C-alpha positions, 0 to 999 in steps of 0.5 A: 344630104348628110346620108350622102356625105356618109356615102362617100366618105365610106366609098373614099375610105373603101378606095383609100384601103384598096389603094393601100393595099395595092401599093403594099402588094406593089412594093413587096419584092419576090422572094429568092428561094435557092432549092435542091433541084429535086424540088424543081416540080414541086416548087414551081407549083407552089410558087404559082399558088403562092402568086395567086395569093397576091404575092409576087411570083418566087424567083427560084434557083435550082441546083445541087444544094452543094453548089447553092450553099456555097454560092450563099457563102459567097454572097449569092442574093438568096432569101431562102435556102432549102436543101436535100440534106442537113449536112449543107444546111448545117454547112451555112448554119455553122457560118451564121449564114442562116437564121437557125430559129426558122429552120425547118425539116418537114420533107422527107424522100426515098431512094430508087433505082431507075432504068431507061423505060425502053431497057427495064430489068428486074433486080431485087434490091438488097445485100450483095445484089448484081447491079454489076451484071444487070448494067450489062457494061453500061454505066450507072448515074448518080449525083456526085458522091463527093458533094451532091446530096443524092450520090451521097445518099446513094453511094451510102446505100450501095456501100451498106448492100456490099456492092460499091467497090465493084460498082464505082468504075461504073458511075457516071457522076452527075452535077445534081440529081436531076442531071443524074435522071437525065442520064437515063431518060436519054438512054446514056446510062443503063440505070441510075440512083434518083429520088422516088419523087424524080422517078414519079415526074419521069415516069414515061421515060424511066422504069422503077426498078426497085427502092432502097431500103431506108436502113441503107442510107441516112434519112432523106430529109429537107431542111429549109431556112431563112438566109442571113441577110436576106428579105426577112419578111419575104423569107417568113412569108414564103417559109410560112406557105410551105407549111400550108395545107395547099403546098404540102398536098403538092408535095404529097402528091409528087411523092414526097412524105410530110414529117413532123418539123 
């Protein structure tokens, strides 16, 4: 009888523990992530992995880093911000809208020139290249150079190579890098300046013309941080998962580079 009571007590304790764990999971709210559009495919996959670990699937909003930073400034309900450049994270940090202690920059990218898959062309990317001639009267799609990180990197590269003044009138300014990529996919632009990771995702729809020299533009870095006033436990948990081997494997497979934080 005593042994039976001990078994019953053990079972009840186990059930109570499981119930407590289930309640904790039920109380956990989905982390709200505001992320640069170039991270769409990677974070969608990472979000699925995160959910498999027992967390609610993240709610992720994608747009240009500039758009997201301004939305956060205006009070958008975000827990984590992941920018495609350091400048927009600086923008929020100077306004005390992110926790600088949580800021890390572990991802890097490359800048690529792409063309529609059915209209590829050859062009050696270098000083004074004849990009204007290669377009044959068509347009060059890129993120808005005044605000979108991919556009700013692209303009810097074209300036360094000495062709921005001659190509600026042919530029179609997109609201984010994925919109620029879509212009090329649809054949609405003769070429586009996007991230190499975007081309990898759309490899069946766009052709790679070449990769811009790293020294032609500022380093492409993706800082992440917890947003002030957000759900800190949720943010900390998700930021830690982004640094896990599982998440890094996804980033690497999709063409991102891992750099020391």
